[in-house]
C-alpha positions as a printed NumPy array, in Angstrom:
array([[ 31.346,  -4.102,  23.646],
       [ 30.06 ,  -0.609,  22.796],
       [ 27.23 ,  -2.044,  20.714],
       [ 26.027,  -4.104,  23.692],
       [ 26.143,  -1.056,  25.966],
       [ 24.059,   0.907,  23.432],
       [ 21.47 ,  -1.876,  23.244],
       [ 21.17 ,  -2.017,  27.024],
       [ 20.938,   1.806,  27.231],
       [ 18.151,   1.81 ,  24.649],
       [ 16.241,  -0.936,  26.5  ],
       [ 16.477,   1.031,  29.766],
       [ 15.332,   4.231,  28.043],
       [ 12.249,   2.417,  26.693],
       [ 11.483,   0.888,  30.099],
       [ 11.919,   3.937,  32.304],
       [  9.349,   6.741,  32.102],
       [ 11.867,   9.55 ,  32.644],
       [ 13.856,   8.483,  29.548],
       [ 10.935,   7.962,  27.115],
       [ 11.645,  11.202,  25.282],
       [ 15.245,  10.112,  24.744],
       [ 14.162,   6.715,  23.424],
       [ 11.686,   8.362,  21.018],
       [ 14.546,  10.278,  19.404],
       [ 16.519,   7.118,  18.553],
       [ 15.558,   6.101,  15.017],
       [ 18.42 ,   3.837,  13.904],
       [ 21.438,   1.987,  15.287],
       [ 24.516,   0.971,  13.296],
       [ 26.552,  -1.895,  14.748],
       [ 30.176,  -2.428,  13.715],
       [ 31.299,  -5.987,  14.508],
       [ 29.222,  -6.1  ,  17.687],
       [ 29.164,  -9.546,  19.417],
       [ 25.343,  -9.729,  19.683],
       [ 25.552, -13.324,  20.884],
       [ 28.955, -12.999,  22.543],
       [ 32.369, -13.823,  21.094],
       [ 34.152, -17.139,  20.927],
       [ 37.414, -15.391,  21.773],
       [ 36.114, -14.079,  25.086],
       [ 37.719, -16.956,  27.007],
       [ 41.044, -16.428,  25.245],
       [ 40.815, -12.652,  25.846],
       [ 40.262, -13.25 ,  29.55 ],
       [ 43.408, -15.449,  29.765],
       [ 45.503, -12.829,  27.952],
       [ 44.305, -10.061,  30.313],
       [ 45.116, -12.184,  33.382],
       [ 48.668, -12.702,  32.087],
       [ 49.2  ,  -9.025,  31.267],
       [ 47.226,  -6.53 ,  33.32 ],
       [ 44.751,  -8.54 ,  35.352],
       [ 41.185,  -9.703,  34.691],
       [ 38.334,  -7.458,  33.56 ],
       [ 34.878,  -8.186,  35.01 ],
       [ 33.065,  -7.079,  31.84 ],
       [ 34.775,  -9.799,  29.76 ],
       [ 32.513, -12.338,  31.42 ],
       [ 29.613, -10.709,  29.605],
       [ 31.222, -11.548,  26.272],
       [ 31.142, -15.321,  26.738],
       [ 28.762, -17.145,  24.421],
       [ 25.3  , -17.431,  26.097],
       [ 26.342, -15.307,  29.068],
       [ 23.541, -14.085,  31.37 ],
       [ 24.221, -10.426,  30.416],
       [ 24.024, -10.892,  26.639],
       [ 21.13 , -13.347,  26.963],
       [ 19.166, -10.741,  28.911],
       [ 19.819,  -8.109,  26.274],
       [ 18.861, -10.48 ,  23.455],
       [ 15.634, -11.407,  25.198],
       [ 14.505,  -7.799,  25.682],
       [ 15.915,  -5.932,  22.667],
       [ 13.633,  -7.508,  19.997],
       [ 10.438,  -6.241,  21.651],
       [ 11.734,  -2.655,  21.794],
       [ 13.527,  -2.237,  18.465],
       [ 10.75 ,  -2.952,  15.965],
       [ 10.487,   0.717,  14.94 ],
       [ 14.25 ,   1.121,  14.43 ],
       [ 16.388,   0.785,  11.345],
       [ 19.253,  -1.582,  12.208],
       [ 22.515,  -2.04 ,  10.317],
       [ 24.985,  -4.758,  11.326],
       [ 28.451,  -4.918,   9.733],
       [ 30.735,  -7.903,  10.221],
       [ 34.482,  -8.375,   9.814],
       [ 36.003, -10.697,   7.195],
       [ 39.737, -10.486,   7.928],
       [ 41.467, -12.2  ,  10.89 ],
       [ 42.935, -10.173,  13.716],
       [ 46.476, -10.912,  14.9  ],
       [ 46.402, -11.144,  18.729],
       [ 50.008, -12.165,  19.393],
       [ 49.686, -15.882,  20.015],
       [ 47.547, -16.462,  16.946],
       [ 45.019, -14.844,  14.682],
       [ 41.378, -15.242,  13.761],
       [ 37.997, -13.528,  13.484],
       [ 37.132, -11.905,  16.804],
       [ 33.377, -11.8  ,  16.031],
       [ 32.075, -14.268,  13.438],
       [ 29.302, -13.284,  11.039],
       [ 26.649, -15.329,  12.848],
       [ 27.529, -13.58 ,  16.116],
       [ 27.687, -10.061,  14.57 ],
       [ 24.217, -10.215,  13.004],
       [ 20.805, -10.285,  14.674],
       [ 18.591, -11.918,  12.053],
       [ 15.731,  -9.41 ,  12.553],
       [ 13.364,  -8.367,   9.755],
       [ 14.296,  -4.697,  10.206],
       [ 18.054,  -5.404,  10.05 ],
       [ 20.343,  -4.884,   7.074],
       [ 23.695,  -6.67 ,   7.085],
       [ 26.897,  -6.11 ,   5.114],
       [ 30.531,  -7.21 ,   5.32 ],
       [ 33.586,  -5.012,   5.681],
       [ 36.906,  -5.972,   4.185],
       [ 38.673,  -5.402,   7.522],
       [ 39.718,  -7.072,  10.76 ],
       [ 38.059,  -6.331,  14.097],
       [ 40.368,  -3.408,  14.91 ],
       [ 39.903,  -1.673,  11.558],
       [ 36.13 ,  -1.883,  10.99 ],
       [ 35.874,   1.77 ,  12.081],
       [ 39.195,   3.04 ,  10.66 ],
       [ 39.31 ,   4.361,   7.099],
       [ 42.338,   5.624,   5.216],
       [ 40.433,   7.914,   2.825],
       [ 36.985,   8.684,   1.445],
       [ 37.79 ,   6.351,  -1.44 ],
       [ 38.191,   3.447,   1.033],
       [ 35.549,   0.837,   0.11 ],
       [ 34.789,   0.183,   3.801],
       [ 34.209,   3.91 ,   4.392],
       [ 31.877,   4.082,   1.386],
       [ 29.9  ,   1.046,   2.578],
       [ 29.262,   2.544,   6.039],
       [ 28.738,   6.037,   4.656],
       [ 26.151,   4.795,   2.124],
       [ 24.276,   2.973,   4.886],
       [ 24.102,   6.186,   6.929],
       [ 23.054,   8.215,   3.889],
       [ 20.269,   5.8  ,   2.93 ],
       [ 19.032,   5.845,   6.52 ],
       [ 18.875,   9.645,   6.589],
       [ 17.14 ,   9.729,   3.193],
       [ 14.531,   7.223,   4.355],
       [ 13.8  ,   9.441,   7.378],
       [ 13.317,  12.415,   5.104],
       [ 11.031,  10.441,   2.787],
       [  9.01 ,   9.164,   5.725],
       [  8.684,  12.692,   7.109],
       [  7.549,  14.009,   3.716],
       [  5.028,  11.156,   3.502],
       [  3.746,  12.007,   6.952],
       [  3.576,  15.691,   6.031],
       [  1.418,  15.147,   2.981],
       [  0.163,  18.274,   1.334],
       [ -3.381,  19.137,   2.308],
       [ -5.803,  19.116,  -0.569],
       [ -7.41 ,  22.356,  -1.693],
       [-10.628,  21.715,   0.206],
       [ -8.766,  21.092,   3.479],
       [ -6.662,  24.221,   2.991],
       [ -9.776,  26.27 ,   2.317],
       [-11.54 ,  24.865,   5.401],
       [ -8.543,  25.54 ,   7.64 ],
       [ -8.26 ,  29.108,   6.379],
       [-11.978,  29.625,   6.847],
       [-12.175,  28.061,  10.32 ],
       [ -9.031,  29.736,  11.685],
       [ -9.205,  32.98 ,   9.742],
       [ -5.497,  32.758,   8.809],
       [ -3.748,  33.178,   5.464],
       [ -0.132,  33.264,   4.303],
       [  0.588,  36.236,   6.569],
       [  3.63 ,  34.698,   8.381],
       [  5.509,  34.159,   5.084],
       [  4.627,  37.654,   3.885],
       [  6.11 ,  39.185,   7.018],
       [  9.222,  37.021,   6.664],
       [  9.703,  38.254,   3.108],
       [  9.48 ,  41.86 ,   4.305],
       [ 12.161,  41.244,   6.902],
       [ 14.378,  39.531,   4.342],
       [ 14.486,  42.676,   2.245],
       [ 15.999,  44.577,   5.182],
       [ 18.665,  42.101,   6.376],
       [ 22.211,  42.599,   5.127],
       [ 23.762,  39.537,   3.529],
       [ 26.234,  37.951,   5.946],
       [ 24.668,  39.483,   9.063],
       [ 23.364,  37.653,  12.152],
       [ 25.818,  34.782,  11.684],
       [ 27.284,  35.391,  15.148],
       [ 24.299,  33.751,  16.845],
       [ 24.44 ,  30.645,  14.66 ],
       [ 28.041,  30.112,  15.835],
       [ 27.195,  30.313,  19.542],
       [ 27.431,  26.98 ,  21.341],
       [ 24.302,  27.76 ,  23.355],
       [ 22.255,  28.177,  20.145],
       [ 23.672,  24.997,  18.623],
       [ 22.826,  23.063,  21.771],
       [ 19.267,  24.37 ,  21.688],
       [ 18.981,  23.439,  18.006],
       [ 20.606,  19.998,  18.179],
       [ 20.636,  18.542,  21.683],
       [ 17.806,  17.303,  23.859],
       [ 18.763,  19.396,  26.885],
       [ 17.747,  22.952,  26.116],
       [ 14.147,  23.479,  25.038],
       [ 13.671,  27.224,  25.584],
       [ 16.068,  29.804,  24.112],
       [ 15.295,  33.346,  25.255],
       [ 17.065,  36.227,  23.47 ],
       [ 16.807,  39.621,  25.103],
       [ 18.038,  43.01 ,  23.872],
       [ 17.261,  46.685,  24.183],
       [ 15.007,  48.388,  21.597],
       [ 16.211,  48.641,  17.979],
       [ 19.036,  46.14 ,  18.484],
       [ 17.931,  44.062,  15.48 ],
       [ 15.952,  41.308,  17.222],
       [ 13.402,  40.949,  14.412],
       [ 16.071,  40.736,  11.707],
       [ 17.826,  38.111,  13.824],
       [ 14.6  ,  36.124,  14.142],
       [ 14.232,  36.137,  10.356],
       [ 17.767,  34.788,   9.949],
       [ 17.105,  31.996,  12.471],
       [ 13.949,  30.988,  10.634],
       [ 15.796,  30.741,   7.312],
       [ 18.641,  28.856,   8.986],
       [ 16.221,  26.207,  10.294],
       [ 14.437,  26.073,   6.941],
       [ 17.771,  25.453,   5.212],
       [ 18.318,  22.523,   7.58 ],
       [ 14.909,  21.13 ,   6.58 ],
       [ 13.534,  21.585,  10.114],
       [  9.825,  21.68 ,  10.878],
       [  8.97 ,  25.083,  12.31 ],
       [  6.272,  27.636,  12.927],
       [  6.951,  31.313,  13.568],
       [  5.186,  34.512,  14.51 ],
       [  6.174,  38.182,  14.542],
       [  4.247,  40.105,  17.183],
       [  3.91 ,  43.686,  15.954],
       [  2.758,  46.778,  17.863],
       [  1.763,  48.387,  14.546],
       [ -1.116,  45.971,  14.048],
       [ -3.672,  45.401,  16.787],
       [ -4.448,  41.963,  15.334],
       [ -0.805,  40.912,  15.698],
       [ -0.464,  41.688,  19.387],
       [ -2.994,  39.242,  20.846],
       [ -2.652,  35.692,  22.158],
       [ -5.732,  34.779,  20.143],
       [ -4.172,  35.626,  16.755],
       [ -0.88 ,  34.042,  17.849],
       [ -2.567,  30.719,  18.674],
       [ -4.647,  30.619,  15.488],
       [ -1.544,  31.268,  13.372],
       [  0.451,  28.518,  15.069],
       [ -2.457,  26.072,  14.764],
       [ -2.701,  26.904,  11.061],
       [  1.042,  26.473,  10.501],
       [  1.249,  23.182,  12.442],
       [ -1.766,  21.867,  10.49 ],
       [  0.043,  22.623,   7.212],
       [  3.057,  20.658,   8.469],
       [  1.291,  17.532,   9.779],
       [ -1.918,  16.088,   8.404],
       [ -2.641,  14.503,  11.786],
       [ -2.751,  17.979,  13.355],
       [ -4.877,  19.215,  10.445],
       [ -7.404,  16.419,  10.921],
       [ -7.614,  17.096,  14.67 ],
       [ -8.14 ,  20.825,  14.151],
       [-10.707,  20.268,  11.396],
       [-12.616,  17.896,  13.664],
       [-12.76 ,  20.464,  16.467],
       [-13.696,  23.277,  14.079],
       [-16.452,  21.247,  12.412],
       [-18.062,  20.807,  15.856],
       [-17.644,  24.518,  16.599],
       [-17.394,  26.659,  13.45 ],
       [-17.086,  29.821,  15.549],
       [-14.014,  28.565,  17.413],
       [-11.851,  31.261,  15.819],
       [-14.006,  33.848,  17.625],
       [-13.758,  32.121,  20.992],
       [-11.704,  33.355,  23.925],
       [ -8.004,  32.502,  23.57 ],
       [ -8.264,  30.131,  26.555],
       [-10.826,  28.048,  24.692],
       [ -8.633,  28.008,  21.57 ],
       [ -5.658,  26.971,  23.695],
       [ -7.548,  24.158,  25.441],
       [ -9.241,  22.7  ,  22.37 ],
       [ -6.668,  23.135,  19.612],
       [ -3.439,  22.856,  21.605],
       [ -3.913,  20.954,  24.856],
       [ -6.2  ,  18.432,  23.165],
       [ -4.663,  18.581,  19.704],
       [ -1.277,  20.083,  18.753],
       [  0.494,  19.133,  21.976],
       [ -0.868,  15.569,  21.995],
       [  0.447,  14.75 ,  18.519],
       [  3.439,  12.383,  18.312],
       [  5.836,  14.06 ,  15.907],
       [  8.325,  12.053,  13.881],
       [ 10.654,  15.055,  13.737],
       [ 11.684,  17.827,  16.075],
       [  9.414,  20.888,  16.048],
       [ 10.67 ,  24.464,  16.43 ],
       [  8.682,  27.577,  17.334],
       [ 10.169,  31.044,  16.751],
       [  8.371,  33.987,  18.392],
       [  9.652,  37.505,  17.827],
       [  8.999,  40.567,  20.023],
       [  7.244,  38.712,  22.809],
       [  7.048,  41.891,  24.872],
       [  4.758,  43.456,  22.25 ],
       [  1.959,  41.031,  23.128],
       [ -0.877,  42.814,  24.947],
       [ -1.175,  39.878,  27.382],
       [  2.523,  39.289,  27.718],
       [  2.527,  37.418,  31.04 ],
       [ -0.299,  35.076,  29.991],
       [  1.442,  34.18 ,  26.717],
       [  4.71 ,  33.458,  28.508],
       [  2.78 ,  31.175,  30.866],
       [  1.391,  29.208,  27.888],
       [  4.836,  28.889,  26.301],
       [  6.309,  27.577,  29.532],
       [  3.564,  24.927,  29.581],
       [  4.518,  23.943,  26.03 ],
       [  8.179,  23.328,  26.919],
       [  7.184,  21.443,  30.071],
       [  4.706,  19.101,  28.374],
       [  6.079,  18.595,  24.862],
       [  9.377,  18.199,  22.967],
       [  8.718,  21.4  ,  20.99 ],
       [ 11.696,  23.772,  21.098],
       [ 10.884,  27.45 ,  21.466],
       [ 13.033,  30.489,  20.712],
       [ 11.741,  33.929,  21.654],
       [ 13.113,  37.457,  21.391],
       [ 12.107,  40.162,  23.82 ],
       [ 13.243,  43.383,  25.472],
       [ 12.626,  41.691,  28.789],
       [ 15.132,  39.29 ,  30.367],
       [ 14.087,  35.731,  31.149],
       [ 15.797,  35.343,  34.53 ],
       [ 12.965,  36.889,  36.631],
       [ 10.646,  34.212,  35.176],
       [ 12.969,  31.213,  35.56 ],
       [ 11.373,  30.287,  38.872],
       [  8.127,  29.505,  37.017],
       [  9.828,  26.716,  35.058],
       [ 10.287,  23.242,  36.47 ],
       [ 13.971,  22.573,  37.343],
       [ 14.264,  19.637,  34.938],
       [ 13.261,  21.799,  31.94 ],
       [ 16.324,  23.402,  30.405],
       [ 16.205,  27.034,  29.348],
       [ 18.977,  29.293,  28.089],
       [ 18.934,  33.06 ,  28.296],
       [ 21.047,  35.048,  25.822],
       [ 21.4  ,  38.831,  26.058],
       [ 22.472,  40.531,  22.823],
       [ 25.491,  42.666,  23.504],
       [ 27.17 ,  45.382,  21.458],
       [ 30.082,  43.116,  20.597],
       [ 27.658,  40.579,  19.081],
       [ 26.117,  42.974,  16.554],
       [ 29.158,  45.141,  15.876],
       [ 30.092,  43.265,  12.675],
       [ 26.473,  43.401,  11.457],
       [ 26.354,  47.123,  12.086],
       [ 29.639,  47.627,  10.229],
       [ 28.154,  45.791,   7.225],
       [ 25.109,  48.067,   7.329],
       [ 27.205,  51.248,   7.561],
       [ 29.527,  50.23 ,   4.74 ],
       [ 26.574,  49.323,   2.499],
       [ 25.069,  52.804,   3.025],
       [ 28.27 ,  54.828,   2.7  ],
       [ 27.815,  55.148,  -1.063],
       [ 24.695,  57.244,  -0.475],
       [ 26.77 ,  59.903,   1.332],
       [ 28.694,  62.724,  -0.385],
       [ 32.185,  61.766,  -1.561],
       [ 34.778,  61.421,   1.193],
       [ 38.316,  60.061,   1.263],
       [ 39.196,  56.594,   2.589],
       [ 40.674,  57.914,   5.817],
       [ 37.56 ,  59.934,   6.647],
       [ 35.39 ,  56.934,   5.715],
       [ 37.231,  54.664,   8.205],
       [ 37.029,  57.412,  10.802],
       [ 33.295,  57.797,  10.315],
       [ 32.584,  54.058,  10.515],
       [ 34.534,  53.759,  13.764],
       [ 32.86 ,  56.843,  15.289],
       [ 29.341,  55.691,  14.312],
       [ 29.994,  52.204,  15.684],
       [ 31.346,  53.594,  18.953],
       [ 28.383,  55.942,  19.456],
       [ 25.672,  53.537,  18.292],
       [ 25.54 ,  51.545,  21.562],
       [ 24.267,  48.608,  19.491],
       [ 21.19 ,  50.464,  18.185],
       [ 20.544,  49.937,  14.452],
       [ 17.845,  52.577,  14.348],
       [ 20.251,  55.189,  15.735],
       [ 22.712,  54.301,  12.981],
       [ 20.007,  54.507,  10.307],
       [ 18.822,  57.948,  11.467],
       [ 22.376,  59.224,  11.763],
       [ 23.226,  58.109,   8.217],
       [ 20.135,  59.913,   6.951],
       [ 21.296,  63.107,   8.626],
       [ 24.786,  62.708,   7.19 ],
       [ 23.384,  62.697,   3.649],
       [ 22.787,  66.444,   3.942],
       [ 26.395,  67.438,   4.682],
       [ 29.29 ,  67.919,   2.269],
       [ 32.619,  68.413,   4.03 ],
       [ 34.691,  66.375,   6.453],
       [ 34.278,  69.092,   9.072],
       [ 30.476,  68.902,   8.727],
       [ 30.622,  65.129,   9.029],
       [ 32.55 ,  65.384,  12.274],
       [ 30.212,  68.102,  13.552],
       [ 27.119,  65.974,  12.943],
       [ 28.672,  62.947,  14.659],
       [ 29.578,  65.108,  17.635],
       [ 26.129,  66.647,  17.871],
       [ 23.917,  63.601,  17.293],
       [ 22.796,  62.3  ,  20.717],
       [ 23.082,  58.601,  21.561],
       [ 19.779,  58.496,  23.494],
       [ 16.879,  57.653,  21.177],
       [ 14.468,  60.153,  22.755],
       [ 17.058,  62.881,  22.407],
       [ 17.595,  61.853,  18.814],
       [ 13.862,  61.944,  18.038],
       [ 13.643,  65.346,  19.705],
       [ 16.458,  66.559,  17.47 ],
       [ 14.611,  65.185,  14.414],
       [ 11.308,  66.955,  15.162],
       [ 13.154,  70.177,  16.012],
       [ 14.745,  70.075,  12.557],
       [ 11.329,  69.352,  10.986],
       [  9.906,  72.454,  12.732],
       [ 12.417,  74.646,  10.845],
       [ 10.95 ,  73.647,   7.466],
       [  9.137,  76.359,   5.527],
       [  6.619,  74.093,   3.868],
       [  5.003,  70.708,   4.468],
       [  4.642,  70.827,   8.243],
       [  0.868,  70.386,   8.259],
       [  1.222,  67.409,   5.94 ],
       [  4.049,  65.932,   8.03 ],
       [  1.909,  66.21 ,  11.17 ],
       [ -0.985,  64.489,   9.394],
       [  1.237,  61.639,   8.173],
       [  2.662,  61.136,  11.665],
       [ -0.821,  61.195,  13.22 ],
       [ -2.224,  58.643,  10.809],
       [  0.812,  56.35 ,  11.094],
       [  0.98 ,  56.524,  14.917],
       [ -2.765,  56.056,  15.531],
       [ -3.808,  53.68 ,  12.746],
       [ -5.163,  50.308,  13.914],
       [ -2.973,  48.623,  11.335],
       [ -0.34 ,  49.944,   8.887],
       [ -1.997,  51.584,   5.869],
       [ -0.859,  51.102,   2.292],
       [  0.264,  54.209,   0.416],
       [ -2.98 ,  54.091,  -1.613],
       [ -5.092,  53.958,   1.557],
       [ -3.139,  56.771,   3.19 ],
       [ -3.371,  58.859,   0.009],
       [ -7.191,  58.633,   0.093],
       [ -7.338,  59.244,   3.859],
       [ -5.172,  62.385,   3.624],
       [ -7.255,  63.693,   0.73 ],
       [-10.34 ,  63.477,   2.962],
       [ -8.513,  64.773,   6.048],
       [ -6.619,  67.692,   4.47 ],
       [ -8.921,  68.307,   1.477],
       [ -5.884,  68.238,  -0.774],
       [ -4.143,  65.882,  -3.205],
       [ -0.614,  64.681,  -2.406],
       [  2.092,  62.218,  -3.446],
       [  2.39 ,  60.065,  -0.317],
       [  5.812,  58.473,  -0.859],
       [  7.428,  61.739,  -1.964],
       [  5.847,  63.595,   0.956],
       [  7.038,  61.003,   3.474],
       [ 10.601,  61.11 ,   2.165],
       [ 10.761,  64.892,   2.109],
       [  8.858,  65.815,   5.279],
       [  9.17 ,  63.022,   7.857],
       [ 11.428,  60.358,   6.376],
       [ 13.415,  59.889,   9.587],
       [ 10.332,  58.781,  11.515],
       [  8.211,  57.066,   8.868],
       [  9.082,  54.906,   5.855],
       [  7.384,  52.933,   3.064],
       [  8.337,  49.252,   3.006],
       [  8.678,  46.861,   0.05 ],
       [  4.946,  46.046,   0.197],
       [  4.066,  49.776,  -0.109],
       [  2.912,  49.868,   3.498],
       [  3.554,  52.987,   5.586],
       [  5.413,  52.155,   8.818],
       [  6.914,  53.927,  11.809],
       [ 10.687,  53.383,  11.856],
       [ 10.339,  51.741,  15.251],
       [  7.991,  51.406,  18.204],
       [ 10.22 ,  53.799,  20.152],
       [  9.425,  56.511,  17.592],
       [  5.679,  55.973,  18.041],
       [  6.114,  55.986,  21.833],
       [  8.048,  59.258,  21.621],
       [  5.392,  61.022,  19.534],
       [  2.561,  59.886,  21.834],
       [  4.251,  60.56 ,  25.158],
       [  5.498,  64.044,  24.225],
       [  2.   ,  65.362,  23.376],
       [  2.011,  69.153,  23.59 ],
       [  5.794,  69.388,  23.79 ],
       [  6.428,  69.781,  20.056],
       [  4.168,  70.666,  17.14 ],
       [  4.689,  67.163,  15.72 ],
       [  3.763,  65.265,  18.868],
       [  0.544,  63.265,  18.696],
       [ -2.08 ,  63.453,  21.419],
       [ -3.643,  60.005,  21.371],
       [ -7.305,  60.928,  21.899],
       [ -7.132,  63.845,  19.442],
       [ -5.391,  61.673,  16.864],
       [ -8.028,  58.949,  17.116],
       [-10.73 ,  61.596,  16.716],
       [ -9.16 ,  62.752,  13.441],
       [ -9.074,  59.176,  12.126],
       [-12.616,  58.422,  13.362],
       [-14.042,  61.577,  11.747],
       [-12.228,  60.851,   8.464],
       [-13.579,  57.285,   8.386],
       [-17.116,  58.536,   9.144],
       [-16.773,  61.218,   6.484],
       [-16.034,  58.493,   3.972],
       [-18.824,  56.235,   5.269],
       [-21.306,  59.125,   4.982],
       [-20.086,  59.995,   1.472],
       [-21.345,  59.199,  -1.98 ],
       [-19.161,  56.109,  -2.515],
       [-20.976,  54.247,   0.253],
       [-24.433,  55.041,  -1.089],
       [-26.063,  52.011,  -2.606],
       [-28.161,  52.111,  -5.787],
       [-31.653,  53.538,  -5.436],
       [-33.076,  50.305,  -6.79 ],
       [-31.483,  47.292,  -5.079],
       [-31.951,  45.026,  -8.112],
       [-28.92 ,  45.331, -10.386],
       [-29.05 ,  45.187, -14.145],
       [-26.488,  45.235, -16.906],
       [-26.771,  49.035, -16.966],
       [-26.617,  49.361, -13.19 ],
       [-23.002,  48.402, -12.531],
       [-21.553,  48.733,  -9.001],
       [-19.114,  51.631,  -9.002],
       [-15.446,  51.209,  -8.086],
       [-14.733,  52.253,  -4.503],
       [-11.706,  53.922,  -2.999],
       [ -8.809,  51.822,  -1.599],
       [ -9.732,  53.416,   1.747],
       [-13.046,  51.531,   1.901],
       [-11.67 ,  48.458,   3.71 ],
       [ -9.994,  50.479,   6.463],
       [-12.927,  52.838,   6.933],
       [-15.459,  49.992,   7.145],
       [-13.385,  47.706,   9.292],
       [-11.629,  50.066,  11.675],
       [-13.724,  53.193,  12.29 ],
       [-15.243,  51.764,  15.48 ],
       [-11.737,  51.131,  16.88 ],
       [-11.062,  54.857,  16.766],
       [-14.48 ,  55.805,  18.103],
       [-13.714,  53.662,  21.168],
       [-10.628,  55.83 ,  21.857],
       [-12.534,  59.148,  21.716],
       [-14.339,  60.776,  24.645],
       [-17.937,  59.61 ,  24.957],
       [-18.999,  63.255,  25.313],
       [-17.478,  64.354,  21.995],
       [-20.37 ,  65.88 ,  19.988],
       [-18.599,  65.823,  16.615],
       [-17.986,  62.074,  16.65 ],
       [-21.415,  61.392,  18.174],
       [-23.28 ,  63.371,  15.49 ],
       [-21.235,  61.866,  12.61 ],
       [-21.906,  58.364,  13.947],
       [-25.661,  59.002,  14.317],
       [-25.768,  60.428,  10.784],
       [-24.135,  57.278,   9.414],
       [-26.377,  54.885,  11.358],
       [-29.499,  56.741,  10.227],
       [-28.486,  56.771,   6.55 ],
       [-28.979,  54.093,   3.927],
       [-25.159,  53.905,   3.666],
       [-25.169,  51.598,   6.653],
       [-26.724,  48.918,   4.436],
       [-23.703,  49.057,   2.095],
       [-21.41 ,  48.791,   5.14 ],
       [-23.268,  45.703,   6.372],
       [-22.966,  44.096,   2.939]])
């Protein structure tokens, strides 16, 4: 009877508009001894029920050629052509007290459709779904049918997601101005995450429902600063990749101006979706061929052409997942949230975002029928992750006994308030002490508030005898740079700025290592946005604070110094020969050429120094090398 109910449910889902998305997700149906054309024993069953516990109205639907089954059989063929169907039939008689026999004969248990596969089970009607062990031949028959069905879906999906040829990949990259940046950022995050961490979210029922069910399309994770949201996003991405899910992801990042705009976000997602589905790629290429400057258009134009008319119109054979980290770091935060809400309302794409902001104030903007789940990261969630991090870094501290070690871990966890950055900075400070009493003193003195902690850090830096000027320069360049600089770029910039030669990595570690670090890609980064905010908002309070306008002037003048220098001078004779080889330029050339105007825009328009340096550059022949 269950098989007939499923067939009727599928027919209704195909016929009713509000259930189309449910019907689209059904790809196969497996029938176990289902009486597709009713059962000859229905009349006998009805008599037995009358004698025992009374009649059952549904039994009438099991009579051969009943109106109910006839209706299903008339409608089901026109709706099931795209499905894989498996029908299993019984071969052993069932003992029903006053006799025995096959409840559903083979001819009644099979449909005879072209897309149907049939097989027998060595069982009676009661036991077609009961298996004694994995070695049971009936179990293996059904299991193999399910496995082959799943494998065919995977093969079909891989066929559909054919690899783009080199020319198409080149065109997409050229039109959209996007490269492998998302994967590079994911790799960077992977180097930070502790093995075994972030598993708590994967075990939450709310996350599993978002991942697997059709009810929840938006999953919004909120947490205070430095609670590990980005690391968590990286773990979620790998989790979905391990499950062979189709996904696109994006890490918004305050440290890079290009990674905080809706425009760059949309182009990246269009690029990723195009590399997943050739249909999306063809649509995007068609739009871009008509308008080769689309990547420079306003984000609203990109949204309308590439998404409303392309990505969101595509019929996907598999579920699509979007992961967006640090949504609050987008410059046009409200507008981006509005676009994402439109996505979940108009498409089956599932979106997970992380943000400092909570979702609840925005829930009213979502239609009631669209399911959204809001998850706030609490201290209890990340406590085990933090313990892993602390234990992994304990070996870098001076030798202590086991009792003191346990004491320290507990104290750090209790004071951390769920802030990984606070733990990291505290562990760095603990590396300079040597006795148990000093350990306890540090843990008592270190403030829990991040601003107070940063204040303590810069106060300690002010006590240094040497390196303060260099530390201030490193902090200024890192806090004000348009994008994170590599160590080679920063080395050249500081040489021009300070007129001195330095070892960047060594200087960072020794003079300002609690506020700045060098990542695995040799890029110089602030430890967190809160550190950058602290330095900028406390201008004039400490000698290491950064006044925004003054900082941008330093960077603008350094860039212009380079642009006005010898390296940017072209050859006197423009025609090159074998003897006239173009000289090797500094690693700083890309940043100076591409970002100097960003800093000029942040400086007062009445600043004579910047004005004169800019005029000098524009009047010189160096500007021709810059244009090239």
